[in-house]
C-alpha beads as a LAMMPS data file, in Angstrom:
LAMMPS data file: protein, C-alpha beads

47 atoms
46 bonds

1 atom types
1 bond types

-500.0 500.0 xlo xhi
-500.0 500.0 ylo yhi
-500.0 500.0 zlo zhi

Masses

1 110.0

Atoms # bond

1 1 1 45.649 169.501 -22.082
2 1 1 43.626 172.649 -21.670
3 1 1 43.893 175.921 -23.556
4 1 1 44.887 179.129 -21.815
5 1 1 41.782 181.253 -22.524
6 1 1 43.873 184.397 -23.054
7 1 1 46.734 183.355 -25.364
8 1 1 45.500 179.947 -26.558
9 1 1 48.606 178.075 -25.406
10 1 1 48.127 174.426 -24.394
11 1 1 48.604 173.910 -20.649
12 1 1 48.778 170.590 -18.788
13 1 1 45.891 170.810 -16.305
14 1 1 47.549 168.357 -13.922
15 1 1 50.791 170.349 -13.681
16 1 1 49.396 173.877 -14.000
17 1 1 50.153 176.075 -11.014
18 1 1 48.373 179.207 -12.213
19 1 1 44.606 178.778 -11.994
20 1 1 41.411 180.795 -11.583
21 1 1 37.717 180.093 -11.122
22 1 1 34.950 181.866 -13.006
23 1 1 31.257 180.981 -12.886
24 1 1 32.073 177.658 -11.253
25 1 1 34.553 176.598 -13.922
26 1 1 38.308 176.197 -13.463
27 1 1 40.728 177.801 -15.910
28 1 1 44.486 177.251 -16.197
29 1 1 47.071 179.704 -17.501
30 1 1 50.569 179.551 -18.944
31 1 1 51.692 182.618 -16.978
32 1 1 50.683 185.047 -14.262
33 1 1 50.307 187.719 -16.952
34 1 1 47.601 185.746 -18.737
35 1 1 45.786 185.158 -15.443
36 1 1 45.886 188.884 -14.632
37 1 1 44.533 189.742 -18.082
38 1 1 41.753 187.170 -17.688
39 1 1 40.775 188.481 -14.238
40 1 1 40.338 192.023 -15.580
41 1 1 37.613 190.856 -18.017
42 1 1 36.785 187.154 -17.636
43 1 1 33.538 187.403 -19.587
44 1 1 35.542 188.498 -22.618
45 1 1 37.477 185.207 -22.642
46 1 1 34.734 182.727 -21.748
47 1 1 32.784 181.455 -24.734

Bonds

1 1 1 2
2 1 2 3
3 1 3 4
4 1 4 5
5 1 5 6
6 1 6 7
7 1 7 8
8 1 8 9
9 1 9 10
10 1 10 11
11 1 11 12
12 1 12 13
13 1 13 14
14 1 14 15
15 1 15 16
16 1 16 17
17 1 17 18
18 1 18 19
19 1 19 20
20 1 20 21
21 1 21 22
22 1 22 23
23 1 23 24
24 1 24 25
25 1 25 26
26 1 26 27
27 1 27 28
28 1 28 29
29 1 29 30
30 1 30 31
31 1 31 32
32 1 32 33
33 1 33 34
34 1 34 35
35 1 35 36
36 1 36 37
37 1 37 38
38 1 38 39
39 1 39 40
40 1 40 41
41 1 41 42
42 1 42 43
43 1 43 44
44 1 44 45
45 1 45 46
46 1 46 47
């Protein structure tokens, strides 16, 4: 399981359909809304 970087929800990486890349790393999201939020300011969510 991976954590959605925006809301913190656990997401199954193998089944996740909503994904994004940032600085060579893959991120998975629970919803399109979280992905959109992440894409507006990815540096704010990457630790």
